[in-house]
C-alpha atoms as an extended CHARMM CRD file, in Angstrom:
* protein
*
       180  EXT
         1         1  UNK       CA            -19.1890000000        1.5530000000       -1.8040000000  PROA      1               0.0000000000
         2         2  UNK       CA            -19.8090000000        0.8090000000       -5.4690000000  PROA      2               0.0000000000
         3         3  UNK       CA            -23.5610000000        0.4540000000       -4.9160000000  PROA      3               0.0000000000
         4         4  UNK       CA            -23.7430000000        3.6990000000       -2.9640000000  PROA      4               0.0000000000
         5         5  UNK       CA            -21.9100000000        5.7330000000       -5.6030000000  PROA      5               0.0000000000
         6         6  UNK       CA            -18.5980000000        5.7970000000       -3.7630000000  PROA      6               0.0000000000
         7         7  UNK       CA            -15.2390000000        4.8570000000       -5.1030000000  PROA      7               0.0000000000
         8         8  UNK       CA            -14.0320000000        1.2710000000       -4.9510000000  PROA      8               0.0000000000
         9         9  UNK       CA            -10.6270000000       -0.1110000000       -4.2090000000  PROA      9               0.0000000000
        10        10  UNK       CA             -8.4190000000       -0.4350000000       -7.2580000000  PROA      10              0.0000000000
        11        11  UNK       CA             -7.8420000000       -4.1460000000       -6.6390000000  PROA      11              0.0000000000
        12        12  UNK       CA             -8.9200000000       -6.8570000000       -4.2070000000  PROA      12              0.0000000000
        13        13  UNK       CA             -6.9560000000       -9.7590000000       -2.7840000000  PROA      13              0.0000000000
        14        14  UNK       CA             -9.1860000000      -12.3730000000       -1.1750000000  PROA      14              0.0000000000
        15        15  UNK       CA             -7.8670000000      -15.3050000000        0.8130000000  PROA      15              0.0000000000
        16        16  UNK       CA            -10.3810000000      -18.1140000000        1.2340000000  PROA      16              0.0000000000
        17        17  UNK       CA            -13.4290000000      -15.8380000000        1.1840000000  PROA      17              0.0000000000
        18        18  UNK       CA            -16.8220000000      -17.0250000000        2.3970000000  PROA      18              0.0000000000
        19        19  UNK       CA            -18.9470000000      -15.7350000000       -0.4900000000  PROA      19              0.0000000000
        20        20  UNK       CA            -22.1130000000      -17.8030000000        0.1950000000  PROA      20              0.0000000000
        21        21  UNK       CA            -23.1770000000      -17.7380000000        3.8370000000  PROA      21              0.0000000000
        22        22  UNK       CA            -26.2070000000      -19.8910000000        2.9220000000  PROA      22              0.0000000000
        23        23  UNK       CA            -23.8000000000      -22.7290000000        2.0610000000  PROA      23              0.0000000000
        24        24  UNK       CA            -26.2730000000      -23.8440000000       -0.5900000000  PROA      24              0.0000000000
        25        25  UNK       CA            -23.7550000000      -25.5850000000       -2.8320000000  PROA      25              0.0000000000
        26        26  UNK       CA            -24.1930000000      -29.3670000000       -2.3220000000  PROA      26              0.0000000000
        27        27  UNK       CA            -20.4630000000      -29.9460000000       -2.8950000000  PROA      27              0.0000000000
        28        28  UNK       CA            -19.7850000000      -28.4240000000        0.5400000000  PROA      28              0.0000000000
        29        29  UNK       CA            -21.3690000000      -31.3330000000        2.3740000000  PROA      29              0.0000000000
        30        30  UNK       CA            -20.0030000000      -33.9070000000       -0.0540000000  PROA      30              0.0000000000
        31        31  UNK       CA            -16.4310000000      -32.7770000000        0.5740000000  PROA      31              0.0000000000
        32        32  UNK       CA            -16.6310000000      -31.5690000000        4.1740000000  PROA      32              0.0000000000
        33        33  UNK       CA            -14.3910000000      -34.3970000000        5.4370000000  PROA      33              0.0000000000
        34        34  UNK       CA            -11.5250000000      -33.1940000000        3.2140000000  PROA      34              0.0000000000
        35        35  UNK       CA            -11.3470000000      -29.8200000000        4.9990000000  PROA      35              0.0000000000
        36        36  UNK       CA             -8.9770000000      -30.0010000000        7.9820000000  PROA      36              0.0000000000
        37        37  UNK       CA            -10.0130000000      -26.5750000000        9.3210000000  PROA      37              0.0000000000
        38        38  UNK       CA            -13.6850000000      -25.8110000000        8.6550000000  PROA      38              0.0000000000
        39        39  UNK       CA            -16.8470000000      -27.7660000000        9.3800000000  PROA      39              0.0000000000
        40        40  UNK       CA            -20.4030000000      -27.2780000000        8.1780000000  PROA      40              0.0000000000
        41        41  UNK       CA            -21.6990000000      -27.3210000000       11.7780000000  PROA      41              0.0000000000
        42        42  UNK       CA            -19.3380000000      -24.5510000000       12.9060000000  PROA      42              0.0000000000
        43        43  UNK       CA            -20.1000000000      -22.4460000000        9.8440000000  PROA      43              0.0000000000
        44        44  UNK       CA            -23.8490000000      -22.8610000000       10.3430000000  PROA      44              0.0000000000
        45        45  UNK       CA            -23.3920000000      -21.5760000000       13.9010000000  PROA      45              0.0000000000
        46        46  UNK       CA            -21.4250000000      -18.5990000000       12.5940000000  PROA      46              0.0000000000
        47        47  UNK       CA            -23.7430000000      -17.7530000000        9.7110000000  PROA      47              0.0000000000
        48        48  UNK       CA            -26.6880000000      -16.4470000000       11.7450000000  PROA      48              0.0000000000
        49        49  UNK       CA            -24.7100000000      -14.0450000000       13.9630000000  PROA      49              0.0000000000
        50        50  UNK       CA            -22.7750000000      -12.8510000000       10.9090000000  PROA      50              0.0000000000
        51        51  UNK       CA            -25.9250000000      -12.1810000000        8.8700000000  PROA      51              0.0000000000
        52        52  UNK       CA            -27.8480000000      -10.8350000000       11.8360000000  PROA      52              0.0000000000
        53        53  UNK       CA            -31.3310000000       -9.7630000000       10.7950000000  PROA      53              0.0000000000
        54        54  UNK       CA            -30.3520000000       -9.5750000000        7.1330000000  PROA      54              0.0000000000
        55        55  UNK       CA            -31.3120000000      -12.1390000000        4.5520000000  PROA      55              0.0000000000
        56        56  UNK       CA            -28.2530000000      -14.3950000000        4.1650000000  PROA      56              0.0000000000
        57        57  UNK       CA            -28.7220000000      -14.0980000000        0.3840000000  PROA      57              0.0000000000
        58        58  UNK       CA            -28.1990000000      -10.3190000000        0.6290000000  PROA      58              0.0000000000
        59        59  UNK       CA            -25.1380000000       -9.5830000000       -1.5410000000  PROA      59              0.0000000000
        60        60  UNK       CA            -23.5940000000       -7.5980000000        1.3400000000  PROA      60              0.0000000000
        61        61  UNK       CA            -23.6340000000      -10.8370000000        3.3510000000  PROA      61              0.0000000000
        62        62  UNK       CA            -23.1470000000      -13.3750000000        0.5350000000  PROA      62              0.0000000000
        63        63  UNK       CA            -21.4750000000      -11.6890000000       -2.4510000000  PROA      63              0.0000000000
        64        64  UNK       CA            -22.1730000000      -14.7530000000       -4.6040000000  PROA      64              0.0000000000
        65        65  UNK       CA            -25.7860000000      -13.5510000000       -4.9040000000  PROA      65              0.0000000000
        66        66  UNK       CA            -24.7740000000      -10.0800000000       -6.0660000000  PROA      66              0.0000000000
        67        67  UNK       CA            -23.6860000000       -8.5820000000       -9.3390000000  PROA      67              0.0000000000
        68        68  UNK       CA            -19.8870000000       -8.2540000000       -9.5620000000  PROA      68              0.0000000000
        69        69  UNK       CA            -20.1170000000       -5.8200000000      -12.4770000000  PROA      69              0.0000000000
        70        70  UNK       CA            -17.9540000000       -2.8070000000      -11.7880000000  PROA      70              0.0000000000
        71        71  UNK       CA            -15.9350000000       -4.3670000000       -9.0000000000  PROA      71              0.0000000000
        72        72  UNK       CA            -12.1700000000       -3.9350000000       -9.2120000000  PROA      72              0.0000000000
        73        73  UNK       CA             -9.8640000000       -6.7160000000      -10.4290000000  PROA      73              0.0000000000
        74        74  UNK       CA             -9.6480000000       -9.5750000000       -7.9340000000  PROA      74              0.0000000000
        75        75  UNK       CA             -7.1130000000      -12.1870000000       -7.0050000000  PROA      75              0.0000000000
        76        76  UNK       CA             -8.6850000000      -15.0290000000       -5.0210000000  PROA      76              0.0000000000
        77        77  UNK       CA             -6.6280000000      -17.6940000000       -3.2710000000  PROA      77              0.0000000000
        78        78  UNK       CA             -8.3550000000      -20.8870000000       -2.1760000000  PROA      78              0.0000000000
        79        79  UNK       CA             -7.1350000000      -24.3160000000       -1.0870000000  PROA      79              0.0000000000
        80        80  UNK       CA             -8.4380000000      -27.3970000000       -2.8830000000  PROA      80              0.0000000000
        81        81  UNK       CA             -9.2690000000      -29.0230000000        0.4800000000  PROA      81              0.0000000000
        82        82  UNK       CA            -11.5470000000      -26.1650000000        1.5850000000  PROA      82              0.0000000000
        83        83  UNK       CA            -15.3000000000      -26.4180000000        1.6690000000  PROA      83              0.0000000000
        84        84  UNK       CA            -15.3430000000      -22.8630000000        0.2530000000  PROA      84              0.0000000000
        85        85  UNK       CA            -13.6930000000      -24.1160000000       -2.9600000000  PROA      85              0.0000000000
        86        86  UNK       CA            -16.9190000000      -24.6600000000       -4.9010000000  PROA      86              0.0000000000
        87        87  UNK       CA            -18.5690000000      -21.3590000000       -4.0520000000  PROA      87              0.0000000000
        88        88  UNK       CA            -15.3580000000      -19.5570000000       -5.0200000000  PROA      88              0.0000000000
        89        89  UNK       CA            -15.3840000000      -21.3580000000       -8.3560000000  PROA      89              0.0000000000
        90        90  UNK       CA            -18.9650000000      -20.1300000000       -8.7920000000  PROA      90              0.0000000000
        91        91  UNK       CA            -17.8910000000      -16.5970000000       -7.8130000000  PROA      91              0.0000000000
        92        92  UNK       CA            -15.0330000000      -16.5800000000      -10.3330000000  PROA      92              0.0000000000
        93        93  UNK       CA            -17.4220000000      -17.8340000000      -13.0480000000  PROA      93              0.0000000000
        94        94  UNK       CA            -19.9610000000      -15.1360000000      -12.1640000000  PROA      94              0.0000000000
        95        95  UNK       CA            -17.2370000000      -12.4950000000      -12.3800000000  PROA      95              0.0000000000
        96        96  UNK       CA            -16.0530000000      -13.8880000000      -15.7130000000  PROA      96              0.0000000000
        97        97  UNK       CA            -19.5980000000      -13.8650000000      -17.1200000000  PROA      97              0.0000000000
        98        98  UNK       CA            -19.9820000000      -10.1540000000      -16.2780000000  PROA      98              0.0000000000
        99        99  UNK       CA            -16.5680000000       -9.1470000000      -17.5770000000  PROA      99              0.0000000000
       100       100  UNK       CA            -15.1610000000       -8.5370000000      -14.0980000000  PROA      100             0.0000000000
       101       101  UNK       CA            -11.5270000000       -9.5340000000      -13.7490000000  PROA      101             0.0000000000
       102       102  UNK       CA            -11.1440000000      -12.3520000000      -11.2240000000  PROA      102             0.0000000000
       103       103  UNK       CA             -8.1260000000      -14.6490000000      -11.1090000000  PROA      103             0.0000000000
       104       104  UNK       CA             -8.8740000000      -17.7120000000       -9.0060000000  PROA      104             0.0000000000
       105       105  UNK       CA             -5.7870000000      -19.5350000000       -7.7350000000  PROA      105             0.0000000000
       106       106  UNK       CA             -6.4720000000      -23.0120000000       -6.3700000000  PROA      106             0.0000000000
       107       107  UNK       CA             -3.6300000000      -24.2380000000       -4.1710000000  PROA      107             0.0000000000
       108       108  UNK       CA             -3.4370000000      -28.0490000000       -4.5710000000  PROA      108             0.0000000000
       109       109  UNK       CA             -3.9230000000      -29.7010000000       -1.1740000000  PROA      109             0.0000000000
       110       110  UNK       CA             -4.2880000000      -26.2670000000        0.4150000000  PROA      110             0.0000000000
       111       111  UNK       CA             -6.2540000000      -25.6650000000        3.6020000000  PROA      111             0.0000000000
       112       112  UNK       CA             -8.3640000000      -22.6600000000        4.6640000000  PROA      112             0.0000000000
       113       113  UNK       CA             -6.3920000000      -19.3870000000        4.3260000000  PROA      113             0.0000000000
       114       114  UNK       CA             -3.3500000000      -21.1340000000        2.8210000000  PROA      114             0.0000000000
       115       115  UNK       CA             -2.9300000000      -18.0330000000        0.6880000000  PROA      115             0.0000000000
       116       116  UNK       CA             -1.9190000000      -16.0060000000        3.7390000000  PROA      116             0.0000000000
       117       117  UNK       CA             -0.0290000000      -18.5190000000        5.8840000000  PROA      117             0.0000000000
       118       118  UNK       CA              3.6570000000      -17.8010000000        5.3580000000  PROA      118             0.0000000000
       119       119  UNK       CA              4.7880000000      -20.7900000000        7.4300000000  PROA      119             0.0000000000
       120       120  UNK       CA              4.2740000000      -23.0450000000        4.3930000000  PROA      120             0.0000000000
       121       121  UNK       CA              5.9440000000      -22.6520000000        0.9740000000  PROA      121             0.0000000000
       122       122  UNK       CA              2.5990000000      -22.3370000000       -0.8060000000  PROA      122             0.0000000000
       123       123  UNK       CA              1.6350000000      -19.4680000000        1.4890000000  PROA      123             0.0000000000
       124       124  UNK       CA              4.9310000000      -17.6480000000        0.9570000000  PROA      124             0.0000000000
       125       125  UNK       CA              4.5040000000      -17.9530000000       -2.8170000000  PROA      125             0.0000000000
       126       126  UNK       CA              0.9020000000      -16.7430000000       -2.5160000000  PROA      126             0.0000000000
       127       127  UNK       CA              1.8740000000      -13.6740000000       -0.4900000000  PROA      127             0.0000000000
       128       128  UNK       CA              4.5090000000      -12.7740000000       -3.1000000000  PROA      128             0.0000000000
       129       129  UNK       CA              1.9240000000      -13.1900000000       -5.8660000000  PROA      129             0.0000000000
       130       130  UNK       CA             -0.5750000000      -11.0570000000       -3.9430000000  PROA      130             0.0000000000
       131       131  UNK       CA              2.0100000000       -8.3180000000       -3.4120000000  PROA      131             0.0000000000
       132       132  UNK       CA              2.8350000000       -8.3390000000       -7.1350000000  PROA      132             0.0000000000
       133       133  UNK       CA             -0.8580000000       -8.1600000000       -8.0120000000  PROA      133             0.0000000000
       134       134  UNK       CA             -1.4190000000       -5.1840000000       -5.7120000000  PROA      134             0.0000000000
       135       135  UNK       CA              1.7580000000       -3.4630000000       -6.8930000000  PROA      135             0.0000000000
       136       136  UNK       CA              0.6440000000       -3.8780000000      -10.5030000000  PROA      136             0.0000000000
       137       137  UNK       CA             -2.7260000000       -2.3100000000       -9.7500000000  PROA      137             0.0000000000
       138       138  UNK       CA             -1.2760000000        0.3480000000       -7.4180000000  PROA      138             0.0000000000
       139       139  UNK       CA              0.6450000000        1.7340000000      -10.3820000000  PROA      139             0.0000000000
       140       140  UNK       CA             -2.6850000000        2.5400000000      -12.0340000000  PROA      140             0.0000000000
       141       141  UNK       CA             -4.0200000000        4.3810000000       -8.9760000000  PROA      141             0.0000000000
       142       142  UNK       CA             -0.9110000000        6.4190000000       -8.0900000000  PROA      142             0.0000000000
       143       143  UNK       CA             -2.2460000000        9.6070000000       -9.6920000000  PROA      143             0.0000000000
       144       144  UNK       CA             -5.5050000000        9.3760000000       -7.7460000000  PROA      144             0.0000000000
       145       145  UNK       CA             -3.9710000000        9.1350000000       -4.2690000000  PROA      145             0.0000000000
       146       146  UNK       CA             -4.6110000000       12.2220000000       -2.1240000000  PROA      146             0.0000000000
       147       147  UNK       CA             -1.6500000000       14.4440000000       -1.4010000000  PROA      147             0.0000000000
       148       148  UNK       CA             -0.0620000000       14.4750000000        2.0530000000  PROA      148             0.0000000000
       149       149  UNK       CA             -1.4950000000       17.9660000000        2.6790000000  PROA      149             0.0000000000
       150       150  UNK       CA             -4.9940000000       16.7340000000        1.7660000000  PROA      150             0.0000000000
       151       151  UNK       CA             -4.6500000000       13.7060000000        4.0800000000  PROA      151             0.0000000000
       152       152  UNK       CA             -3.4330000000       15.9360000000        6.9420000000  PROA      152             0.0000000000
       153       153  UNK       CA             -6.3550000000       18.3340000000        6.3790000000  PROA      153             0.0000000000
       154       154  UNK       CA             -8.8740000000       15.4520000000        6.4580000000  PROA      154             0.0000000000
       155       155  UNK       CA             -7.2630000000       14.0190000000        9.5900000000  PROA      155             0.0000000000
       156       156  UNK       CA             -7.3020000000       17.3960000000       11.3660000000  PROA      156             0.0000000000
       157       157  UNK       CA            -11.0210000000       17.7340000000       10.6490000000  PROA      157             0.0000000000
       158       158  UNK       CA            -11.9950000000       14.2490000000       11.8410000000  PROA      158             0.0000000000
       159       159  UNK       CA            -12.4070000000       12.8900000000        8.3530000000  PROA      159             0.0000000000
       160       160  UNK       CA            -10.6230000000        9.5950000000        8.8110000000  PROA      160             0.0000000000
       161       161  UNK       CA            -10.9190000000        6.4000000000        6.8070000000  PROA      161             0.0000000000
       162       162  UNK       CA            -14.2300000000        4.5280000000        6.6550000000  PROA      162             0.0000000000
       163       163  UNK       CA            -15.0190000000        1.8300000000        9.1910000000  PROA      163             0.0000000000
       164       164  UNK       CA            -16.0540000000       -1.5480000000        7.7800000000  PROA      164             0.0000000000
       165       165  UNK       CA            -18.4890000000       -4.1390000000        9.0930000000  PROA      165             0.0000000000
       166       166  UNK       CA            -19.9470000000       -6.9800000000        7.0820000000  PROA      166             0.0000000000
       167       167  UNK       CA            -19.0510000000       -5.3710000000        3.7800000000  PROA      167             0.0000000000
       168       168  UNK       CA            -20.8440000000       -2.0380000000        4.3780000000  PROA      168             0.0000000000
       169       169  UNK       CA            -18.9990000000        1.2270000000        4.8920000000  PROA      169             0.0000000000
       170       170  UNK       CA            -19.7440000000        4.6320000000        6.3130000000  PROA      170             0.0000000000
       171       171  UNK       CA            -17.3980000000        7.4150000000        7.2110000000  PROA      171             0.0000000000
       172       172  UNK       CA            -18.8200000000        7.6860000000       10.7490000000  PROA      172             0.0000000000
       173       173  UNK       CA            -19.1060000000        3.9930000000       11.5660000000  PROA      173             0.0000000000
       174       174  UNK       CA            -20.5960000000        0.6940000000       10.5630000000  PROA      174             0.0000000000
       175       175  UNK       CA            -23.9600000000        0.4020000000        8.9000000000  PROA      175             0.0000000000
       176       176  UNK       CA            -26.3110000000       -1.7390000000       10.9400000000  PROA      176             0.0000000000
       177       177  UNK       CA            -29.6610000000       -3.0960000000        9.8390000000  PROA      177             0.0000000000
       178       178  UNK       CA            -32.4830000000       -2.2700000000       12.1980000000  PROA      178             0.0000000000
       179       179  UNK       CA            -34.9310000000       -4.8360000000       13.5140000000  PROA      179             0.0000000000
       180       180  UNK       CA            -37.9090000000       -3.0190000000       11.9990000000  PROA      180             0.0000000000
């Protein structure tokens, strides 16, 4: 949305995001055995269908290779036992270097998506932190929310919310890359 001149969300909460589909960071393979959920082999199998015909280094596929300038403030939760840990550290550093607000929370001993699993104390704490983060940023966007009458008008005229696929948005459906 940002790259196409549209408006962005006012804040992002990311739980164990896969920001480098190329898995080029050597730390992934060095620490793969520590991750109780993800494996390099399974991710390699998932990477090609996810990227499709696109270059896996395309920022819409692997945000790590993009420019985070202008993105909204982010809160990123990641477990220290995840193979995504190192790329998320790189992402947070890239955000920091461009002046983009990104708070990286590393959950000690945490597994993949620990920041959204409320069955464990760390997950419950994370969800509370995420809610506080969004509430804090929602206060800044309150004046920009459309009125109920405006929302009803848009709904009556088939102007619903955008549909997302692989990070690209269009009002009338997902953006797909063609083979040619």
